[in-house]
PLY file of the C-alpha trace (Angstrom):
ply
format ascii 1.0
element vertex 458
property float x
property float y
property float z
element edge 457
property int vertex1
property int vertex2
end_header
2.81 69.24 141.31
5.74 70.79 140.71
6.01 74.26 140.28
9.19 74.60 137.96
8.41 76.62 134.52
6.26 74.65 132.17
8.48 74.63 128.96
9.56 71.21 128.16
13.03 70.52 129.43
14.02 67.37 128.00
13.52 68.71 124.21
12.75 71.61 122.01
9.66 71.40 119.62
9.48 71.65 115.96
7.65 71.21 112.65
5.29 68.86 112.08
5.02 66.70 108.88
8.50 65.30 108.61
9.33 62.05 107.14
9.15 58.67 109.09
12.04 57.82 111.11
14.12 55.62 109.00
13.82 52.81 111.51
10.07 52.73 110.60
10.33 51.93 106.45
9.67 48.36 105.39
12.97 46.95 105.23
13.87 44.69 101.97
14.00 41.07 104.45
10.37 41.24 105.41
9.69 38.81 108.87
5.70 38.34 109.53
4.57 39.87 112.41
3.81 36.40 114.38
7.12 35.04 113.22
8.89 37.92 114.66
7.17 37.59 118.31
7.92 33.89 118.46
11.55 34.92 117.87
11.26 36.87 120.82
9.69 34.04 122.73
12.09 31.39 121.61
15.62 33.66 122.07
14.35 34.67 125.94
13.48 30.90 126.51
17.15 29.84 124.86
18.37 32.47 127.60
16.08 31.08 130.43
17.70 27.63 129.55
21.07 28.39 129.50
20.69 31.06 132.45
19.20 27.78 134.54
21.55 25.54 133.80
24.94 27.39 134.46
22.72 28.88 137.58
22.63 24.97 138.68
25.84 25.13 141.09
24.76 28.24 142.59
21.34 26.94 143.30
22.49 24.21 144.99
25.19 25.98 147.10
22.56 28.38 147.99
20.16 25.40 148.70
22.07 24.21 151.34
21.89 27.17 153.48
18.29 28.31 152.90
16.35 24.53 151.48
16.65 23.96 147.78
12.96 25.07 147.30
13.99 28.73 149.08
16.81 28.94 146.53
14.98 28.13 143.32
12.32 30.45 144.19
15.15 33.26 145.27
17.10 32.79 141.81
14.23 32.45 139.83
13.01 35.69 140.80
16.32 37.53 141.29
17.65 36.07 137.74
16.18 33.96 135.74
12.84 35.30 134.90
14.37 39.32 134.49
16.74 37.25 132.03
14.05 35.81 130.28
12.06 39.17 130.30
15.02 41.10 129.42
15.81 39.06 126.37
12.25 38.69 124.86
12.12 42.88 125.51
15.57 43.36 123.66
14.49 41.22 120.84
11.00 42.95 120.46
12.92 46.01 120.35
15.08 45.31 117.40
11.95 43.67 115.51
9.73 46.13 115.77
9.06 47.36 112.50
5.85 49.47 112.80
3.91 50.56 109.62
4.58 53.82 108.25
2.50 56.49 109.12
0.13 58.43 106.25
-0.09 61.93 107.53
-1.99 63.04 104.34
-4.98 60.35 104.99
-8.58 61.62 106.19
-8.63 63.26 109.95
-12.35 63.19 111.48
-13.37 64.94 113.99
-11.75 64.73 117.65
-12.48 65.98 120.82
-9.56 66.79 123.36
-10.36 66.01 126.90
-8.64 67.49 129.77
-9.35 66.22 133.08
-8.62 69.56 135.73
-8.83 70.02 138.99
-7.64 73.43 140.94
-5.25 73.65 137.84
-4.87 77.36 137.43
-1.32 77.48 137.45
-0.91 75.03 134.39
-4.39 75.18 132.25
-3.84 78.35 130.38
-0.20 76.99 128.91
-1.95 73.38 128.21
-5.05 75.45 126.04
-2.29 77.28 124.04
-0.23 74.12 123.31
-3.32 72.07 122.75
-4.89 75.09 120.52
-1.21 75.07 118.11
-2.34 71.78 116.63
-1.84 71.19 113.16
-4.52 68.74 112.93
-6.45 68.80 109.63
-10.07 67.84 111.09
-12.21 69.78 113.07
-11.38 69.97 116.99
-13.19 70.24 119.72
-11.57 70.75 123.32
-13.49 70.38 126.35
-12.09 70.94 130.22
-13.51 68.39 132.28
-13.86 70.17 135.75
-14.13 68.37 138.48
-15.31 71.10 141.31
-12.46 73.05 141.14
-12.19 75.70 144.00
-9.60 77.49 142.61
-9.89 79.91 138.88
-9.76 77.29 136.94
-13.05 77.44 135.54
-12.87 80.93 135.38
-9.65 80.78 132.99
-11.15 78.21 130.46
-14.22 80.22 130.39
-12.44 83.46 129.53
-10.58 80.63 126.90
-13.68 79.26 125.95
-15.29 83.02 125.30
-11.76 83.56 122.51
-11.83 80.18 120.97
-14.99 78.77 120.11
-13.44 75.05 119.86
-13.03 75.60 124.01
-15.57 74.45 126.11
-15.99 73.87 129.76
-17.66 71.16 131.66
-18.50 71.21 135.00
-18.84 68.86 137.58
-19.33 68.14 141.03
-15.65 66.90 142.79
-16.58 63.17 142.26
-13.07 61.89 140.86
-11.39 62.32 137.86
-12.55 59.09 136.21
-16.46 60.11 136.83
-15.66 63.32 135.74
-14.45 62.04 132.47
-16.83 59.64 131.63
-19.51 62.28 132.14
-17.51 64.32 130.03
-17.65 61.02 127.44
-21.44 61.16 127.03
-21.56 64.95 125.67
-19.02 63.51 122.66
-20.25 63.21 119.51
-16.93 63.40 117.41
-16.00 59.87 116.63
-12.85 60.14 118.14
-11.69 60.89 121.55
-8.29 62.14 123.14
-7.46 62.63 126.40
-4.39 64.43 128.37
-4.01 65.75 131.76
-3.97 69.65 132.70
-0.36 69.62 133.00
0.65 67.72 129.83
2.05 69.54 127.11
0.92 68.44 123.62
3.21 69.13 120.50
1.16 70.28 117.64
1.82 67.52 115.10
0.85 64.60 118.26
-2.88 64.30 117.70
-2.04 64.20 113.58
0.45 61.34 114.03
-1.57 59.56 116.78
-4.60 59.29 114.36
-2.34 58.21 111.73
-1.32 55.41 113.59
-5.06 54.58 114.31
-5.41 54.89 110.87
-2.94 52.16 109.45
-3.61 49.83 112.03
-5.90 46.65 111.95
-9.61 47.86 111.74
-10.32 46.65 115.60
-7.79 48.82 116.80
-9.57 51.46 120.10
-7.03 53.16 121.30
-3.32 55.18 120.65
-0.93 55.29 123.04
0.91 58.56 122.91
4.85 59.36 124.00
4.26 60.82 126.99
7.97 62.24 128.31
8.89 64.60 131.22
8.80 68.23 131.07
10.26 69.18 134.37
13.38 66.67 134.18
15.93 69.95 135.41
14.35 69.79 139.02
16.62 67.20 140.70
17.58 64.20 140.44
14.69 62.63 140.96
13.19 63.95 138.14
15.95 63.93 136.09
16.24 60.07 136.69
12.11 59.86 135.58
13.37 61.30 132.49
15.27 58.37 131.57
12.73 56.43 132.60
9.64 57.68 130.50
11.80 57.79 127.67
13.75 54.48 127.51
11.89 52.39 130.02
8.40 52.69 129.63
8.65 53.87 126.18
10.21 49.92 125.51
8.37 48.40 127.00
5.29 49.97 125.33
6.57 49.49 121.80
7.30 46.20 122.61
3.54 45.45 123.74
2.93 47.37 120.59
4.47 44.70 119.06
2.69 41.89 120.57
-0.81 44.15 119.74
-1.79 44.99 123.21
-0.20 48.17 124.50
-1.44 47.78 128.41
-1.88 51.34 128.81
-3.45 53.36 126.32
-2.61 56.34 129.30
-4.57 59.21 130.20
-1.91 61.22 130.32
-2.25 61.46 125.98
-4.21 58.78 124.01
-6.68 58.73 121.22
-9.48 56.53 121.75
-12.57 55.33 119.23
-15.66 57.06 120.62
-18.26 54.03 120.40
-15.79 51.57 121.63
-14.80 53.77 124.65
-19.11 54.70 125.28
-19.37 50.93 125.06
-16.55 50.10 127.48
-18.61 52.48 130.07
-15.86 55.20 129.73
-13.34 55.41 132.99
-13.79 53.05 135.76
-14.03 54.73 139.25
-10.76 53.16 140.12
-6.76 53.58 141.06
-5.45 52.72 137.97
-8.22 53.98 135.64
-6.46 54.28 132.30
-5.05 50.50 133.00
-8.48 49.22 133.81
-10.00 50.81 131.20
-7.42 49.76 128.53
-7.52 46.01 129.66
-11.32 46.21 129.46
-11.42 47.23 125.63
-8.72 44.38 125.04
-11.18 41.91 126.64
-14.05 43.24 124.31
-12.07 42.64 121.16
-10.27 46.04 120.71
-6.52 46.35 119.88
-4.53 49.29 121.47
-1.13 50.84 120.18
1.72 52.66 120.29
2.87 56.39 118.48
6.30 57.43 119.39
6.18 59.94 117.89
2.94 61.20 119.20
4.73 63.22 121.68
3.36 65.27 125.10
5.46 66.27 127.88
4.33 66.15 131.62
5.20 67.01 134.87
6.05 64.56 136.87
6.59 64.37 141.00
9.74 65.70 142.33
9.36 65.32 145.89
10.06 61.47 147.20
7.29 61.32 148.82
4.90 62.11 145.76
6.71 60.11 143.77
6.46 57.08 145.97
2.52 57.84 145.96
2.45 57.60 142.31
4.29 54.89 142.02
2.31 53.00 145.01
-0.87 54.00 142.73
0.75 52.38 139.39
0.85 49.52 141.53
-2.28 49.11 142.80
-3.61 49.90 139.28
-2.05 47.16 137.55
-3.37 44.83 140.74
-6.65 46.18 139.71
-6.57 45.21 136.16
-5.34 41.78 136.64
-7.98 41.01 139.40
-10.79 42.43 136.69
-9.49 41.60 133.65
-5.86 39.48 134.16
-7.06 35.86 133.49
-9.50 37.04 131.07
-6.70 38.47 128.56
-4.41 35.35 129.40
-7.22 33.11 128.48
-7.78 34.78 125.03
-4.43 33.48 124.47
-3.64 36.08 121.62
-0.34 37.93 121.79
-0.31 40.18 124.25
-1.49 37.73 126.51
2.35 37.31 127.06
2.46 40.91 128.68
-0.29 39.89 130.68
1.11 37.00 132.36
4.33 39.25 132.69
2.40 41.28 134.47
1.06 38.42 137.02
4.66 38.04 137.82
5.90 41.56 138.85
4.80 41.10 142.06
6.96 38.37 142.76
9.49 40.16 140.80
9.88 42.99 143.04
9.44 41.30 146.04
12.51 38.99 145.10
14.35 42.07 144.29
13.29 43.70 147.89
13.40 40.84 149.99
16.51 39.07 148.56
18.73 41.00 145.90
19.05 44.15 147.86
19.94 42.13 150.94
22.34 39.47 148.96
23.63 42.83 147.45
24.73 44.56 150.70
26.48 40.43 152.24
28.17 40.70 148.62
30.30 43.93 149.60
31.12 42.36 152.64
32.52 39.21 150.44
29.65 36.78 150.81
28.45 36.20 147.27
25.69 33.19 148.62
22.93 34.98 146.94
24.05 38.03 144.42
25.98 35.15 141.89
26.98 35.12 138.34
23.62 35.15 136.74
22.37 38.07 138.63
25.32 39.96 136.88
24.40 38.77 133.61
21.36 40.57 134.01
23.14 44.06 134.83
24.62 44.39 131.24
21.66 43.14 129.20
19.99 46.11 131.26
22.43 48.51 129.52
22.14 46.81 126.47
18.66 47.47 126.42
19.09 51.15 127.09
21.62 51.75 124.48
19.46 49.98 121.94
16.55 51.80 122.90
18.15 55.13 123.05
19.52 54.86 119.29
15.89 54.20 118.28
14.48 57.05 120.52
17.18 59.84 119.14
15.71 58.61 115.83
12.23 59.22 116.45
12.75 62.62 118.04
15.43 63.63 114.83
11.63 62.77 112.99
9.87 65.31 114.89
12.46 68.02 115.22
13.47 67.30 118.98
16.52 66.63 120.41
17.51 64.75 123.20
19.29 66.56 125.92
22.23 65.81 128.52
21.22 63.99 131.67
24.60 61.96 132.64
23.42 62.05 136.27
20.33 61.34 135.88
21.18 58.55 133.65
23.57 56.65 136.09
21.03 57.27 138.70
18.51 55.48 136.68
20.40 52.58 135.74
22.27 51.72 138.93
19.88 52.76 141.49
16.57 53.67 140.17
14.97 49.73 140.69
16.56 50.31 144.53
13.87 52.68 145.05
11.07 51.31 142.47
10.71 47.83 143.46
10.39 48.37 147.44
7.68 51.37 146.65
5.91 48.48 144.00
5.38 45.97 146.94
4.00 48.55 148.94
1.48 49.42 146.61
0.93 45.70 145.85
0.20 44.89 149.76
-1.90 47.98 149.95
-4.16 46.67 147.14
-4.17 43.22 148.33
-5.43 44.55 151.61
-7.80 46.54 150.49
-6.61 49.46 151.91
-7.98 52.98 151.36
-7.02 55.24 148.19
-4.10 57.81 148.38
-3.96 59.87 146.17
0 1
1 2
2 3
3 4
4 5
5 6
6 7
7 8
8 9
9 10
10 11
11 12
12 13
13 14
14 15
15 16
16 17
17 18
18 19
19 20
20 21
21 22
22 23
23 24
24 25
25 26
26 27
27 28
28 29
29 30
30 31
31 32
32 33
33 34
34 35
35 36
36 37
37 38
38 39
39 40
40 41
41 42
42 43
43 44
44 45
45 46
46 47
47 48
48 49
49 50
50 51
51 52
52 53
53 54
54 55
55 56
56 57
57 58
58 59
59 60
60 61
61 62
62 63
63 64
64 65
65 66
66 67
67 68
68 69
69 70
70 71
71 72
72 73
73 74
74 75
75 76
76 77
77 78
78 79
79 80
80 81
81 82
82 83
83 84
84 85
85 86
86 87
87 88
88 89
89 90
90 91
91 92
92 93
93 94
94 95
95 96
96 97
97 98
98 99
99 100
100 101
101 102
102 103
103 104
104 105
105 106
106 107
107 108
108 109
109 110
110 111
111 112
112 113
113 114
114 115
115 116
116 117
117 118
118 119
119 120
120 121
121 122
122 123
123 124
124 125
125 126
126 127
127 128
128 129
129 130
130 131
131 132
132 133
133 134
134 135
135 136
136 137
137 138
138 139
139 140
140 141
141 142
142 143
143 144
144 145
145 146
146 147
147 148
148 149
149 150
150 151
151 152
152 153
153 154
154 155
155 156
156 157
157 158
158 159
159 160
160 161
161 162
162 163
163 164
164 165
165 166
166 167
167 168
168 169
169 170
170 171
171 172
172 173
173 174
174 175
175 176
176 177
177 178
178 179
179 180
180 181
181 182
182 183
183 184
184 185
185 186
186 187
187 188
188 189
189 190
190 191
191 192
192 193
193 194
194 195
195 196
196 197
197 198
198 199
199 200
200 201
201 202
202 203
203 204
204 205
205 206
206 207
207 208
208 209
209 210
210 211
211 212
212 213
213 214
214 215
215 216
216 217
217 218
218 219
219 220
220 221
221 222
222 223
223 224
224 225
225 226
226 227
227 228
228 229
229 230
230 231
231 232
232 233
233 234
234 235
235 236
236 237
237 238
238 239
239 240
240 241
241 242
242 243
243 244
244 245
245 246
246 247
247 248
248 249
249 250
250 251
251 252
252 253
253 254
254 255
255 256
256 257
257 258
258 259
259 260
260 261
261 262
262 263
263 264
264 265
265 266
266 267
267 268
268 269
269 270
270 271
271 272
272 273
273 274
274 275
275 276
276 277
277 278
278 279
279 280
280 281
281 282
282 283
283 284
284 285
285 286
286 287
287 288
288 289
289 290
290 291
291 292
292 293
293 294
294 295
295 296
296 297
297 298
298 299
299 300
300 301
301 302
302 303
303 304
304 305
305 306
306 307
307 308
308 309
309 310
310 311
311 312
312 313
313 314
314 315
315 316
316 317
317 318
318 319
319 320
320 321
321 322
322 323
323 324
324 325
325 326
326 327
327 328
328 329
329 330
330 331
331 332
332 333
333 334
334 335
335 336
336 337
337 338
338 339
339 340
340 341
341 342
342 343
343 344
344 345
345 346
346 347
347 348
348 349
349 350
350 351
351 352
352 353
353 354
354 355
355 356
356 357
357 358
358 359
359 360
360 361
361 362
362 363
363 364
364 365
365 366
366 367
367 368
368 369
369 370
370 371
371 372
372 373
373 374
374 375
375 376
376 377
377 378
378 379
379 380
380 381
381 382
382 383
383 384
384 385
385 386
386 387
387 388
388 389
389 390
390 391
391 392
392 393
393 394
394 395
395 396
396 397
397 398
398 399
399 400
400 401
401 402
402 403
403 404
404 405
405 406
406 407
407 408
408 409
409 410
410 411
411 412
412 413
413 414
414 415
415 416
416 417
417 418
418 419
419 420
420 421
421 422
422 423
423 424
424 425
425 426
426 427
427 428
428 429
429 430
430 431
431 432
432 433
433 434
434 435
435 436
436 437
437 438
438 439
439 440
440 441
441 442
442 443
443 444
444 445
445 446
446 447
447 448
448 449
449 450
450 451
451 452
452 453
453 454
454 455
455 456
456 457
């Protein structure tokens, strides 16, 4: 973890209860949900067909050098499928029209679980932010301590003495998932939320996450909050991650919510139906425990959604080694989810099955980028355009367009809760131009480690 100041560096908190953002209003022309989703698929497939037709000479030329089957495999992985996914993502962002929130409705009792292990540096500030919540219903805060050896427990006990809403749950060191699941068994409220010990929860976020749950279909069992970066001013790496969370991760969650199944209700901030969570057995002992848990909830017939105005700020890795270790864990967690529940979710043939199927393709796409696109780009600098061809270049402006559209959406979201987007041009350039060159190889290593059942590296 980084040791920078704890105040959010990407935005400033403000009062809750502002009107729902204009882009979430029902438009005069209403297109049913399924029709919107089908339209995103049609547009993606149309792009795929056009790009395949335009790439036929490129495939033939490359095939003479590396064989036709390998040429098809390479070009499909670095251009055709990424183009389809980007167009489908862009269409999903443009067509996403979530139902307006009702911030005055019923607020049932909720328990907030904070996973902690040696968090004496941050736990007091985390609790201060949590206890400023404007949530109208009864709120209990349980710090689930996983055998800390520092002053974490002492500090939490002091808070509990001052505020009856705070309680310490003590466990021997057995891992985050085991401790959270054990603490869950003590929860008696109908709703439970989770945050990490280094996460700052905005005062309005619980209210808005529960409001999203209230206006969602009755089988909705999880709401993923919008997790953003609090230490973005630390260095270039954290600046780039600010845009990854703000544009990349948020855009994927929006489109997955349109598909009625946000695939990761992240432990850093999410709200769950307690009964569904207990029935699913709590958090599994996995590297990607929140991924596997969310997929298990979906497989059991639940639904997960996303609320972009339920904002929390978390610390991200500031060092390259720590960053690589985290992203390897994320890649391994995705493989765990695919292995445990992927085929079952695809066979359900629900709208979100498309997103799960895309996850099956990510190892192939990252491998293609790492082993074909990066060498091909180096060849292009020497004047050899054998691999990096015209359809590859068309994917690049698509990425920029997606980021631009998402930036406009996110800026409106921020305005609705009195946050502002700070300037971060260096981080944005690194994110748009170079970030994937780091992410893809790191993810490939993570996939390989999980396939090989390598020792867990936290």
